[in-house]
N, C-alpha and C positions, 0 to 999 in steps of 0.2 A: 243606872236604868239602862239598859242598851237594847237596840232593836234591829232585827234583820229585814230589810225591805225586799220582798220579791217582787220583781217588775220584768214586765213583758220583753221589754225592749230598749236598748240604748240608741235614740235616734240620732242621724248624722244631721238633721236639720231641721225641716218641718214638724212640730209635734201636731199628730192628727187627733181627732176628739177623743178618743180613748186615752191616748198618752196625756192629753192635757189635764184629763182626770187623774190621772196617774201622778202627775207633777203636783197638782193641789194636794193629793193625800200627802206627798213628800214633804211637801212645805210647811204643811201644818203639824206635821208630826216632830219636824224640825225645829219648830218653833216651840213645841211642848216640851221635849225632852234635850234638845240641843242637836245639831247637825253630826258633831263630833262622835256622838252616841248611837249614830244610826249607820249600818253599812248597806249597801245595796248589791242585789245579785240580780244580774240581767239574764234573763233566757236568752235572749238574741242581742246582738251587737250588729248593728247596720254598717258599723266601720269596717266589719270584716266581711271578706266575700265568700259567700255559700257556694259550696260544690254540688254536684250531682248526687255525692253521697249525702250530703246532708240532707237533700229533699228526700231522697229513697229512705233513709233511716227514719225521717220525721213521718212521712207516710206509713211506715211499717208500724211505728209506735203509736199511730192513731188507733190500730186495732187492741191495743194494752190499754187503752184510756189515757195515754200521754198525749196532750195538745200539743201542736207542731213546735218542736224547738225544746221540749223537755224530753228527758230520757233517763232511764233507771240510773246510769252514773252520776246525771245533773242532781238528781233527788240524793242520791247518797253524798254528794259533795255538801249539799244543804244540812244533811242530818248529822254529818261529820263536824260539821261547824257549829250547830245550832247551841249547843250546851251553853255557850259562854253568853247567849243572849235571853234576855227576860221574856221578849216578845219575838213571835216571827209573823210578820204582817205579809200576808199573801194577796197582793195588789188585785189579782184578776180570779175570779172564782173556775176559770177554766183550768187553773191547775190546783184543784181540789184535793189530789191525788197526794199532795205534798204534806197535805193534813193528816191525810190517813197514815201516812209512812213515820211522818214525825211521833203520832201517837203509838204506832206500833212500836217505833224505837224508844219508847218511855221518854220523850222531851218533857222535861218538866215545867218549862215556861207556858205562855200563854200563847196561843194560835188565833188570829185574827184574819178573817177572811172578809174581802169586800167584792161586793156584788155590783159591776158596772150596769149589768143587764141581768133579766133571766135569759142563760144563754141560750137554750135552747130556742126561745122565740125571737131573739136578736137574729141567730144564724139561719133559722126557717126563713125570716125576712130578707136577708143577705144574699143566699145561695139560692140560685134558679132551681125550680124542680127537677128540670132536666139534667143537670150534673150528675154524673154517676156515683163522685164521691159524698153526695148531699147527705145521705143517710149514716153513712161512717161518721163524718164530722158532728151530725146532730146527736148520735148516740155519744160520742166521746164528751162533748160539752155538757150533757144532760147528766152523764155520770159523773162529772166534776163538780158540778152543782150540788148533786145529791152528796158527795162525799163533803163538800164544805160544809154541810148543814149538819152532816152525821160527826164530822170530827174537829171542827172549829169550836173553840172556846167562845168567841165571840163572832158574831157575824155582823155586817153592816149592809143594808140596803139603800137605794137612794130615793124610794117614795113608797107610798102606801100601796100603789099598784102592784109594784115588783113585790112588796112584802106578803100581799095576799096571795099572789101565784106561788110563792116559795111553800108558804104554809099549804096550799093546796096541792103541790107536787111532791113536797119533801117532808111536810108535816112539821116544819119547824119555821117560827118566825124569826126576823132580824131584831137582834139586842137592841138596835137604834137605827133609825135613819137620818141619813147625812145627805143632802142634796147635792147637786153640781154645784161647785163654786168656782170663782177665779181669783188668782192673784190682781188686783187692780192696776190694770196699765192705763186707765186713762188720767190725764193731766188737764186739770183746768187752764182753761186760758189759750190752750193751744188748738182749740174747735171753735167752729162758727156757731156759737150756743145762742146768737142773737137772731140769726137768719130763720126764715120760715121756708116752707118747702115749697119747691118751684110748682110752676104750672102746668110742666110737664115732669113728672118727678121721677129722680132715679131711684130706680127699685134694684134692691142687691138681694142675691141669692147667696149663700155661703153654704159650701159643703163640698167633701171630697168625692170623688168618682166612686159611686158606691150606689147598690141598687135601689134603696128606699128614697135617695136623693135623686139619683136620675129618673126614677119614675114620677117623684113629686114634680120635678120643674119641667118634666115632658108634658105632664097633664097640664101645667100651667099654661105654658108656650101655646098649647092646642085648644085650651078651654076659656083662658082669661085674656091673655095677651091681645088676640085679634080685638078686642072690644074695648081696649084703654089705652089710653094716649100716655105712655111711660116709655123712659128710658130701661132696658133691663139689662142687669151686669150680673154675671156667674162668675164667681171665685171660689177656687178650690183646688186641691191636690188632684191633678190626674185629669182635669175637667176638659181640657183639650179636646179628649176624645170624643166628646160632645159634639164636636165641629163634623165629624163624620155622619152624623144624624141628619136625614134632609128636613127634619123639623126646626133646625137652628137658623133661623133667617139671617141673613148679611148684616142686619143691623144690632143684632143681638150681640153684645160685648161678651166674650169668655176667655176669662184668664186664669193660668194656673200657676202653682207653686212660688206663690209671693212671699218672700221673708217677711214682710211687716204688712198684717192686715188693717193696721190703723189708717192709713188715708182711705181705704175702700170705706170703712165705717163713718168716717169723718163726712166724707162726699155723698153718701145716701141719704136719701128724704126718708124711704120707709124700707125695711127689712121684710122680705118675704119669705114664709117658712109653710110651703104646702108639703108636708111631711103626712103622710098616712099610716104608715106600718112602723113596727119598732118595739124596744122595749127600753127600760132605763129612762133617762132623760136627754134631752139633746141640749149638746155643748154650745150650739150656736145661738140658741135662745140666752142663754146664760151672758154670753159675749154681748148679743145685742142689749141687753139690760144693762151691761156694764159701760156700756159706750152711750147710753142715754137715747137709744134709738125709738122711732115710731115701728111699733111691730105689728104685721098682719099674719096669725098663724093660726093653723088647725090645732084639734085638740090635742093630736099625738105630739106635735111640737111644743104644747104647754104643760104636758103630764109632768107632774111634780112641781110646778109651779105655782105660787098662789097669788094671782095677779086678778086686777079689774080690768076685765076685758077692754072696754071703752077706753080708760086711760092709757093703756100701752098703744091702742091703735084698734085692735078689731080681731075676734075670734072669727075665724072664716073656713067653712068645712064644705063649699061648694063652689062652683064657678059664678053663682049669681052674688052670693055672699062676698067673694073676692073682688068683683067688678063693682057693687055698689060702696064697698069701702075705698076702693083706689079711686071712684069718681069723686066721692065725697073729699078725698086729698086734693083732688084736682079744682073741686070747687071753693073749696074752704081752707086755704092754706093755713098751715098751724106752724108752730116752731118744730124748727127741724132737731132740735136738741131737746127730749122728751125727760123732763125732771122726775115724773114720776117713775119712769123706767129706771133712771140713775138711781133714785133714793130707795127704789125696791131692791136693786142690787145690793146697795151697801148693807142694808136691813137685814138682808136673808141670804145672800148667793155670795158674800165675798168671802175670802178667807178667812177673816176676823170673824165673820158671822157664824161660822161652823166651828170654829176653834173649840168652843165649849163642848159640842156634842163630839169630838175627838177625844177629848179628856175624859169623857164619860167611860170609855172602853180601856183606859189604860190605869 
C-alpha cells in the first residue's frame, strides 16, 4: 500500500495552525501504513526563495482556480507520478482541482480530500472586505471545495458544523469526521502539576497574527482587561505587529516566533481564547487541552470539541462572562494543571485517539 501526500508547504521552522493539522494527518497515516510507504509532494517550499515571477504566476492562476502555488505543470507532475500510488491524500481542500484532474486522467486509486475548514468561510473571515483581490480568492477556494466534493472518493471534515455546511453548499457530506488532534508533547513531571493558580493569574493568548485572532484579542483588551487584575501574555507568529496598535498597553507582554511553546503553556494559569469568527476547529484549543490547562473560551473556539464547560474553566461569549470567570479564578484559586482537560485530550484529541477514524478511510 502506497500513498502520495499532497501538502501545502515545507516549513522552515515553526509550524502554524494549519500545518500542525497537516503534520498530524501525516503522522497518523505513517503509523497506519508505514512512513516508507508515503511520499510527500509540497506545493510550497519555504526554504526556497520566491521570485517576483512566482508571485505574478500565482496571482494569474487564481483566475483558473489554482490556489496560490499550484500550477498546471505541478498538477501534471502529480498525475504523471500517481499511478504507482494506491491513494492520493489531498491534505487541503483548496487543491480540489487536483482531484478533478486525477479523475479526468483515469487515475485508478483512491482520492482522499481533507477539509481543514470550509474554505470560503475561513477566507471570508481572514481577508478584509476592502482588499481588491478578496472576491478572486473566495471564488477560487469555493470552486476547489466543490471539486473535492465532486471528485473525491472519500472526504474528511473536522466537525458536524463543517459537515452540514458542505452538505448545504456542495450537496455532499463527509465520509468521516476526524477532529483536530495533536502528537502528545506533554511530559509528566516536568510541569508544575501541584501548584494552584496565582492571585494575579497569568492569562495566555496564543495565536499567529491573523485577522480573527487580532480582532479577538483586541476586543478582550478593550472590554475585559481593564476590569480584571491579571498578567496578560500574547504569544504567536508575527504578533509583534500588535505593538504598533495603541490599545497594547506597556504592561501587556507580546512575544513572537518562539521555537518552543511549552514554557509558556507551563507558566500560564489560564488560556484565554476570545475567538468569534472562523471555520473548522481551533488548534490552540487542542494544544491547551494537551497541556492540561484551564481554558476560558468562546463558542467559536470550542466548535468541534466535546467539553464540560465548567470543568475546563468556562465558556465565555461576552465581556461580563469573561470578567466573572476570571474574577472567580482570582477569588478561588484552583490547580494550575487541569486534569480534566488533560484526560479529555488523551481520550478524544490525541493522535492515538483518531487513528481508528483514519483507518476507516483506507
